Structure formats: structure tokens, C-alpha cells
N, CA, C and O atoms as a MOPAC input file, in Angstrom:
PM7 MOZYME 1SCF
protein

 N      0.82400 1    -1.18900 1     0.00000 1
 C      0.00000 1     0.00000 1     0.00000 1
 C      0.87100 1     1.25700 1     0.00000 1
 O      0.56200 1     2.23800 1    -0.67500 1
 N      1.95000 1     1.21300 1     0.75800 1
 C      2.85200 1     2.35700 1     0.81200 1
 C      3.44900 1     2.66100 1    -0.55600 1
 O      3.61900 1     3.82300 1    -0.92400 1
 N      3.76800 1     1.60600 1    -1.30800 1
 C      4.34300 1     1.79300 1    -2.64600 1
 C      3.36300 1     2.51700 1    -3.56200 1
 O      3.75400 1     3.39600 1    -4.33000 1
 N      2.09700 1     2.14700 1    -3.47600 1
 C      1.08400 1     2.77000 1    -4.33500 1
 C      0.96200 1     4.25200 1    -4.01900 1
 O      0.92800 1     5.08300 1    -4.92600 1
 N      0.89800 1     4.58700 1    -2.73600 1
 C      0.78400 1     5.98600 1    -2.32800 1
 C      2.04000 1     6.75300 1    -2.72000 1
 O      1.95000 1     7.90200 1    -3.15400 1
 N      3.20900 1     6.13700 1    -2.57500 1
 C      4.46100 1     6.79400 1    -2.93000 1
 C      4.52500 1     7.07600 1    -4.43100 1
 O      4.95200 1     8.15500 1    -4.83900 1
 N      4.10800 1     6.12200 1    -5.24600 1
 C      4.12300 1     6.32300 1    -6.69700 1
 C      3.14800 1     7.43200 1    -7.07400 1
 O      3.46100 1     8.27600 1    -7.91300 1
 N      1.96900 1     7.43200 1    -6.45900 1
 C      0.98600 1     8.46900 1    -6.76500 1
 C      1.48800 1     9.85100 1    -6.34500 1
 O      1.34900 1    10.81500 1    -7.09800 1
 N      2.06000 1     9.95100 1    -5.16800 1
 C      2.58200 1    11.23500 1    -4.71200 1
 C      3.74600 1    11.71500 1    -5.56200 1
 O      3.87900 1    12.91400 1    -5.80800 1
 N      4.59300 1    10.79200 1    -6.01500 1
 C      5.68700 1    11.20600 1    -6.89100 1
 C      5.13700 1    11.73400 1    -8.21300 1
 O      5.69200 1    12.67600 1    -8.78000 1
 N      4.05000 1    11.13700 1    -8.71100 1
 C      3.40700 1    11.65400 1    -9.91400 1
 C      2.82800 1    13.04300 1    -9.70200 1
 O      2.88700 1    13.89000 1   -10.59300 1
 N      2.27100 1    13.27600 1    -8.52800 1
 C      1.73900 1    14.60200 1    -8.21300 1
 C      2.86100 1    15.62800 1    -8.18300 1
 O      2.70800 1    16.73400 1    -8.70100 1
 N      3.98400 1    15.26900 1    -7.58200 1
 C      5.12100 1    16.19400 1    -7.50100 1
 C      5.66400 1    16.50700 1    -8.89700 1
 O      5.92100 1    17.66700 1    -9.22000 1
 N      5.83800 1    15.48000 1    -9.71700 1
 C      6.34000 1    15.69700 1   -11.07100 1
 C      5.34300 1    16.52500 1   -11.87300 1
 O      5.74100 1    17.41900 1   -12.61900 1
 N      4.05900 1    16.23800 1   -11.72700 1
 C      3.03900 1    17.03000 1   -12.40500 1
 C      3.05900 1    18.48100 1   -11.96500 1
 O      2.87900 1    19.38400 1   -12.78200 1
 N      3.27500 1    18.70900 1   -10.68800 1
 C      3.34200 1    20.07800 1   -10.17300 1
 C      4.55100 1    20.81900 1   -10.75400 1
 O      4.45700 1    21.99200 1   -11.11600 1
 N      5.67200 1    20.12600 1   -10.83800 1
 C      6.88200 1    20.74800 1   -11.38100 1
 C      6.76500 1    21.03100 1   -12.88000 1
 O      7.37400 1    21.97800 1   -13.37700 1
 N      5.99800 1    20.23100 1   -13.59300 1
 C      5.86500 1    20.38000 1   -15.05000 1
 C      4.54200 1    21.03500 1   -15.44800 1
 O      4.12600 1    20.90900 1   -16.59900 1
 N      3.88300 1    21.72000 1   -14.54500 1
 C      2.54100 1    22.23900 1   -14.80500 1
 C      2.49400 1    23.30300 1   -15.89300 1
 O      1.43900 1    23.49400 1   -16.49800 1
 N      3.57800 1    23.99700 1   -16.16400 1
 C      3.58200 1    25.05000 1   -17.18000 1
 C      4.13400 1    24.58700 1   -18.52200 1
 O      4.29600 1    25.40100 1   -19.43100 1
 N      4.42000 1    23.31500 1   -18.66100 1
 C      4.97900 1    22.76800 1   -19.90800 1
 C      3.86600 1    22.18500 1   -20.77100 1
 O      2.83900 1    21.73600 1   -20.26200 1
 N      4.08300 1    22.19900 1   -22.07200 1
 C      3.16800 1    21.54000 1   -22.98900 1
 C      3.58600 1    20.08000 1   -23.11000 1
 O      4.70300 1    19.78600 1   -23.53500 1
 N      2.71000 1    19.18200 1   -22.74500 1
 C      3.03600 1    17.75800 1   -22.75400 1
 C      1.96900 1    16.98000 1   -23.53600 1
 O      1.22300 1    16.19100 1   -22.95600 1
 N      1.90000 1    17.20400 1   -24.83800 1
 C      0.92600 1    16.52200 1   -25.68300 1
 C      1.12300 1    15.02200 1   -25.71700 1
 O      0.15800 1    14.26900 1   -25.84400 1
 N      2.35800 1    14.58600 1   -25.60400 1
 C      2.66200 1    13.15400 1   -25.61500 1
 C      2.04900 1    12.45400 1   -24.40800 1
 O      1.63300 1    11.30000 1   -24.50700 1
 N      1.99100 1    13.13200 1   -23.28500 1
 C      1.45900 1    12.52600 1   -22.06600 1
 C     -0.01100 1    12.15900 1   -22.25100 1
 O     -0.44200 1    11.09800 1   -21.80100 1
 N     -0.76500 1    13.00300 1   -22.89400 1
 C     -2.18300 1    12.72500 1   -23.13200 1
 C     -2.35600 1    11.46200 1   -23.97400 1
 O     -3.21800 1    10.63100 1   -23.68900 1
 N     -1.53700 1    11.32500 1   -25.00700 1
 C     -1.61400 1    10.12600 1   -25.84300 1
 C     -1.18100 1     8.87800 1   -25.07600 1
 O     -1.77400 1     7.81300 1   -25.24300 1
 N     -0.15600 1     9.00000 1   -24.24100 1
 C      0.28900 1     7.85800 1   -23.43800 1
 C     -0.77400 1     7.43400 1   -22.43500 1
 O     -0.96400 1     6.24200 1   -22.19500 1
 N     -1.46200 1     8.39600 1   -21.85300 1
 C     -2.53200 1     8.07900 1   -20.91100 1
 C     -3.65500 1     7.33700 1   -21.62500 1
 O     -4.20000 1     6.37100 1   -21.09100 1
 N     -4.00200 1     7.78100 1   -22.82300 1
 C     -5.04400 1     7.10800 1   -23.59000 1
 C     -4.65300 1     5.66500 1   -23.89800 1
 O     -5.46400 1     4.75200 1   -23.74300 1
 N     -3.43300 1     5.46500 1   -24.32700 1
 C     -2.95800 1     4.10600 1   -24.62200 1
 C     -2.95800 1     3.25300 1   -23.35600 1
 O     -3.35000 1     2.08700 1   -23.39700 1
 N     -2.52800 1     3.81800 1   -22.24100 1
 C     -2.50800 1     3.07000 1   -20.98200 1
 C     -3.91400 1     2.66200 1   -20.56200 1
 O     -4.11500 1     1.55000 1   -20.07500 1
 N     -4.88600 1     3.54900 1   -20.74500 1
 C     -6.26700 1     3.21000 1   -20.38900 1
 C     -6.78800 1     2.08900 1   -21.27200 1
 O     -7.46000 1     1.18100 1   -20.78000 1
 N     -6.49100 1     2.13300 1   -22.57600 1
 C     -6.92300 1     1.05700 1   -23.46400 1
 C     -6.29400 1    -0.27700 1   -23.08000 1
 O     -6.96300 1    -1.31000 1   -23.10400 1
 N     -5.02200 1    -0.25900 1   -22.73000 1
 C     -4.34200 1    -1.49900 1   -22.31700 1
 C     -4.94800 1    -2.03500 1   -21.02400 1
 O     -5.17500 1    -3.23800 1   -20.89500 1
 N     -5.20900 1    -1.15000 1   -20.07000 1
 C     -5.81900 1    -1.58600 1   -18.81200 1
 C     -7.21400 1    -2.17500 1   -19.03800 1
 O     -7.56300 1    -3.18100 1   -18.42100 1
 N     -8.01500 1    -1.56300 1   -19.91200 1
 C     -9.33300 1    -2.10500 1   -20.21200 1
 C     -9.23100 1    -3.47400 1   -20.88500 1
 O    -10.02500 1    -4.37300 1   -20.60400 1
 N     -8.25700 1    -3.62300 1   -21.76600 1
 C     -8.04700 1    -4.92200 1   -22.41600 1
 C     -7.66900 1    -5.98500 1   -21.38700 1
 O     -8.19700 1    -7.09700 1   -21.41100 1
 N     -6.76000 1    -5.64100 1   -20.49000 1
 C     -6.34700 1    -6.59900 1   -19.46300 1
 C     -7.48900 1    -6.91800 1   -18.49300 1
 O     -7.59600 1    -8.04500 1   -18.01100 1
 N     -8.33500 1    -5.93600 1   -18.20900 1
 C     -9.51000 1    -6.19000 1   -17.38300 1
 C    -10.44800 1    -7.16900 1   -18.08300 1
 O    -11.00700 1    -8.05900 1   -17.44100 1
 N    -10.62200 1    -7.01100 1   -19.38000 1
 C    -11.44400 1    -7.94300 1   -20.14200 1
 C    -10.88600 1    -9.35700 1   -20.10500 1
 O    -11.64700 1   -10.32000 1   -20.00700 1
 N     -9.57500 1    -9.49200 1   -20.18000 1
 C     -8.95500 1   -10.81500 1   -20.08000 1
 C     -9.21600 1   -11.41200 1   -18.70400 1
 O     -9.54700 1   -12.59300 1   -18.59100 1
 N     -9.06700 1   -10.60100 1   -17.65600 1
 C     -9.28900 1   -11.09300 1   -16.29300 1
 C    -10.73700 1   -11.53500 1   -16.10100 1
 O    -10.99200 1   -12.54800 1   -15.44900 1
 N    -11.67300 1   -10.79900 1   -16.65300 1
 C    -13.08100 1   -11.18600 1   -16.54100 1
 C    -13.33100 1   -12.47000 1   -17.32500 1
 O    -14.03600 1   -13.35900 1   -16.85000 1
 N    -12.76400 1   -12.57000 1   -18.50700 1
 C    -12.93900 1   -13.76900 1   -19.32000 1
 C    -12.35100 1   -15.02400 1   -18.68700 1
 O    -12.83500 1   -16.12700 1   -18.94300 1
 N    -11.33700 1   -14.87800 1   -17.88300 1
 C    -10.71100 1   -16.02200 1   -17.21700 1
 C    -11.40700 1   -16.41100 1   -15.91400 1
 O    -11.14500 1   -17.48700 1   -15.37600 1
 N    -12.28100 1   -15.56100 1   -15.40400 1
 C    -12.92500 1   -15.79900 1   -14.11500 1
 C    -14.20500 1   -16.60700 1   -14.31600 1
 O    -15.18100 1   -16.10900 1   -14.87600 1
 N    -14.19100 1   -17.87500 1   -13.84800 1
 C    -15.35300 1   -18.75300 1   -14.01600 1
 C    -16.55100 1   -18.29600 1   -13.18800 1
 O    -17.69400 1   -18.49800 1   -13.59800 1
 N    -16.30900 1   -17.68600 1   -12.03200 1
 C    -17.41500 1   -17.23300 1   -11.18800 1
 C    -18.21000 1   -16.13000 1   -11.88000 1
 O    -19.43700 1   -16.09600 1   -11.78800 1
 N    -17.52600 1   -15.24200 1   -12.56300 1
 C    -18.22700 1   -14.16500 1   -13.27400 1
 C    -18.97200 1   -14.72700 1   -14.47400 1
 O    -20.14100 1   -14.40000 1   -14.67900 1
 N    -18.32300 1   -15.55800 1   -15.26400 1
 C    -18.96900 1   -16.08800 1   -16.45900 1
 C    -20.10700 1   -17.03900 1   -16.11700 1
 O    -21.07600 1   -17.13500 1   -16.87000 1
 N    -20.00500 1   -17.75400 1   -14.97900 1
 C    -21.06900 1   -18.65800 1   -14.56300 1
 C    -22.32000 1   -17.93100 1   -14.10500 1
 O    -23.41700 1   -18.48300 1   -14.18600 1
 N    -22.17700 1   -16.71100 1   -13.62800 1
 C    -23.31600 1   -15.91800 1   -13.15000 1
 C    -23.57900 1   -14.72000 1   -14.04600 1
 O    -24.06800 1   -13.69000 1   -13.58100 1
 N    -23.26300 1   -14.84700 1   -15.31700 1
 C    -23.35500 1   -13.72200 1   -16.24400 1
 C    -24.77200 1   -13.16700 1   -16.34800 1
 O    -24.95500 1   -11.95500 1   -16.45700 1
 N    -25.78400 1   -14.05300 1   -16.31500 1
 C    -27.15800 1   -13.56700 1   -16.44900 1
 C    -27.55300 1   -12.67400 1   -15.27600 1
 O    -28.18600 1   -11.63900 1   -15.48500 1
 N    -27.19800 1   -13.04300 1   -14.05800 1
 C    -27.51500 1   -12.22500 1   -12.88700 1
 C    -26.67100 1   -10.96000 1   -12.85500 1
 O    -27.19300 1    -9.86500 1   -12.64600 1
 N    -25.37900 1   -11.10900 1   -13.06000 1
 C    -24.46800 1    -9.96100 1   -13.02400 1
 C    -24.79600 1    -8.99100 1   -14.15200 1
 O    -24.72100 1    -7.77800 1   -13.95900 1
 N    -25.15400 1    -9.49600 1   -15.31000 1
 C    -25.48400 1    -8.65000 1   -16.44800 1
 C    -26.67300 1    -7.74600 1   -16.17100 1
 O    -26.63800 1    -6.55500 1   -16.48100 1
 N    -27.73200 1    -8.31100 1   -15.58500 1
 C    -28.90300 1    -7.49600 1   -15.26400 1
 C    -28.58600 1    -6.46800 1   -14.19600 1
 O    -29.01500 1    -5.31800 1   -14.29400 1
 N    -27.83900 1    -6.87100 1   -13.17600 1
 C    -27.47000 1    -5.91000 1   -12.13000 1
 C    -26.62600 1    -4.77800 1   -12.71100 1
 O    -26.83300 1    -3.61200 1   -12.37700 1
 N    -25.68900 1    -5.11600 1   -13.56700 1
 C    -24.84600 1    -4.09100 1   -14.19300 1
 C    -25.67700 1    -3.17100 1   -15.07600 1
 O    -25.45000 1    -1.96100 1   -15.09900 1
 N    -26.64100 1    -3.73700 1   -15.80400 1
 C    -27.50800 1    -2.92900 1   -16.65900 1
 C    -28.33300 1    -1.95400 1   -15.82800 1
 O    -28.44800 1    -0.78000 1   -16.18100 1
 N    -28.90500 1    -2.43100 1   -14.73400 1
 C    -29.72600 1    -1.57200 1   -13.87900 1
 C    -28.87700 1    -0.47400 1   -13.25200 1
 O    -29.29600 1     0.68300 1   -13.20800 1
 N    -27.69700 1    -0.82100 1   -12.77100 1
 C    -26.80900 1     0.19700 1   -12.19500 1
 C    -26.37000 1     1.21600 1   -13.24400 1
 O    -26.29000 1     2.40800 1   -12.95000 1
 N    -26.08800 1     0.76600 1   -14.44800 1
 C    -25.66600 1     1.67800 1   -15.51600 1
 C    -26.78600 1     2.64100 1   -15.89500 1
 O    -26.56400 1     3.84600 1   -16.01200 1
 N    -27.97900 1     2.10800 1   -16.08600 1
 C    -29.11400 1     2.96500 1   -16.44600 1
 C    -29.41100 1     3.94800 1   -15.31800 1
 O    -29.68200 1     5.12100 1   -15.57300 1
 N    -29.36000 1     3.47500 1   -14.07000 1
 C    -29.58900 1     4.37200 1   -12.93400 1
 C    -28.53600 1     5.45700 1   -12.83800 1
 O    -28.85300 1     6.61100 1   -12.55000 1
 N    -27.28600 1     5.09400 1   -13.07700 1
 C    -26.20600 1     6.08000 1   -13.03000 1
 C    -26.33000 1     7.13000 1   -14.11800 1
 O    -26.13900 1     8.31900 1   -13.86500 1
 N    -26.65000 1     6.69300 1   -15.33200 1
 C    -26.80800 1     7.63900 1   -16.44100 1
 C    -28.02300 1     8.53100 1   -16.20100 1
 O    -27.95300 1     9.74300 1   -16.40300 1
 N    -29.13600 1     7.93600 1   -15.77200 1
 C    -30.34600 1     8.73400 1   -15.52800 1
 C    -30.10800 1     9.75100 1   -14.41300 1
 O    -30.52300 1    10.90400 1   -14.52700 1
 N    -29.45000 1     9.33500 1   -13.34800 1
 C    -29.15000 1    10.26300 1   -12.25900 1
 C    -28.23100 1    11.38500 1   -12.70600 1
 O    -28.41700 1    12.53300 1   -12.30400 1
 N    -27.25400 1    11.07200 1   -13.52400 1
 C    -26.34100 1    12.09500 1   -14.03000 1
 C    -27.06400 1    13.09800 1   -14.91500 1
 O    -26.81600 1    14.30100 1   -14.82700 1
 N    -27.95200 1    12.61000 1   -15.76500 1
 C    -28.70100 1    13.50200 1   -16.65100 1
 C    -29.60100 1    14.42100 1   -15.83700 1
 O    -29.66000 1    15.62400 1   -16.09300 1
 N    -30.30300 1    13.85900 1   -14.85600 1
 C    -31.20500 1    14.67300 1   -14.03500 1
 C    -30.41900 1    15.72400 1   -13.25700 1
 O    -30.80700 1    16.89300 1   -13.23400 1
 N    -29.32500 1    15.32400 1   -12.62500 1
 C    -28.54400 1    16.29200 1   -11.85200 1
 C    -27.86700 1    17.33000 1   -12.74600 1
 O    -27.73800 1    18.48800 1   -12.35100 1
 N    -27.43600 1    16.93500 1   -13.93400 1
 C    -26.85900 1    17.91400 1   -14.86600 1
 C    -27.91400 1    18.92800 1   -15.27800 1
 O    -27.61500 1    20.11800 1   -15.37900 1
 N    -29.14800 1    18.47900 1   -15.52100 1
 C    -30.22400 1    19.39900 1   -15.86500 1
 C    -30.51000 1    20.35900 1   -14.71100 1
 O    -30.70500 1    21.55400 1   -14.93300 1
 N    -30.53500 1    19.83800 1   -13.46900 1
 C    -30.79200 1    20.68300 1   -12.30000 1
 C    -29.69300 1    21.73900 1   -12.16100 1
 O    -29.98900 1    22.91400 1   -11.94300 1
 N    -28.44100 1    21.33200 1   -12.28700 1
 C    -27.32900 1    22.27700 1   -12.17200 1
 C    -27.41000 1    23.31500 1   -13.28300 1
 O    -27.22600 1    24.50500 1   -13.02800 1
 N    -27.68300 1    22.88700 1   -14.50800 1
 C    -27.80300 1    23.83300 1   -15.61300 1
 C    -28.95500 1    24.80300 1   -15.36600 1
 O    -28.81400 1    26.01100 1   -15.55900 1
 N    -30.07900 1    24.27000 1   -14.94200 1
 C    -31.26600 1    25.10200 1   -14.73300 1
 C    -31.03000 1    26.16400 1   -13.67000 1
 O    -31.44500 1    27.30900 1   -13.85100 1
 N    -30.38100 1    25.81800 1   -12.57600 1
 C    -30.20400 1    26.75800 1   -11.47800 1
 C    -28.97800 1    27.66200 1   -11.62000 1
 O    -28.96700 1    28.75900 1   -11.06100 1
 N    -27.96100 1    27.23600 1   -12.34200 1
 C    -26.72000 1    28.00200 1   -12.36800 1
 C    -26.37400 1    28.62100 1   -13.72500 1
 O    -25.66600 1    29.62700 1   -13.76400 1
 N    -26.84200 1    28.06100 1   -14.82400 1
 C    -26.38500 1    28.51500 1   -16.13200 1
 C    -27.47300 1    29.06500 1   -17.03700 1
 O    -27.16200 1    29.75200 1   -18.01000 1
 N    -28.71400 1    28.79200 1   -16.75600 1
 C    -29.76100 1    29.31800 1   -17.62600 1
 C    -30.13400 1    30.73300 1   -17.18600 1
 O    -30.05900 1    31.08400 1   -16.00900 1
 N    -30.53500 1    31.52300 1   -18.16900 1
 C    -30.94000 1    32.90200 1   -17.86000 1
 C    -32.35400 1    32.88300 1   -17.31500 1
 O    -33.22500 1    32.20400 1   -17.86000 1
 N    -32.58700 1    33.62000 1   -16.24600 1
 C    -33.92600 1    33.65200 1   -15.66800 1
 C    -34.85100 1    34.45900 1   -16.55700 1
 O    -34.41900 1    35.40800 1   -17.21100 1
 N    -36.10300 1    34.09200 1   -16.58400 1
 C    -37.07600 1    34.72900 1   -17.45100 1
 C    -37.93700 1    35.73300 1   -16.68300 1
 O    -39.01000 1    36.10600 1   -17.15800 1
 N    -37.49600 1    36.17200 1   -15.52600 1
 C    -38.28200 1    37.08000 1   -14.69200 1
 C    -38.23000 1    38.49200 1   -15.15900 1
 O    -38.84700 1    39.36700 1   -14.55100 1

């Protein structure tokens, strides 16, 4: 656990020191890293018999959570827009 926190803090320090530099390459590297991590997550899920054996139950739960999360985000985004960014008609 200490190693993880140390690596994260070192990244924060380096980011702070390089905050005024243009680092276009970093954005592309982050995108590639995220794609690789998602691919490896897919492999881990595909190798897990417990997940694949309960796919019908897990799939419905994931669908319900996803729809609820998206619906909640849309509603709250509308509320924030309505109260903070729209012009009042008074």
C-alpha cells in the first residue's frame, strides 16, 4: 500500500513541477494506458469462471446500475444547468 501511495505522490510532484509545460505526448500515453488496462480487465473477466457462470444475474445488475447512473447524471446535470447557467425569465 505504501508503494502505491508513494508512486501516486511522486506523480503529483512531477506534475506540479511540469505544470507550465506543454506535454501533448502525455495525453496520448494516458489514452494508450487506459486502453491497455481495459483490455487486461477484459482478459481477467474472461478467465474468471465465477463471473462467467453468473453472467445472467451480473449482467442485469450491471444494466440496472448503468441505467440508474446515467439517468441520475442527466437529471442532476439538468438541475445544475437550470439553477446556475440558464438565464432567468423574470
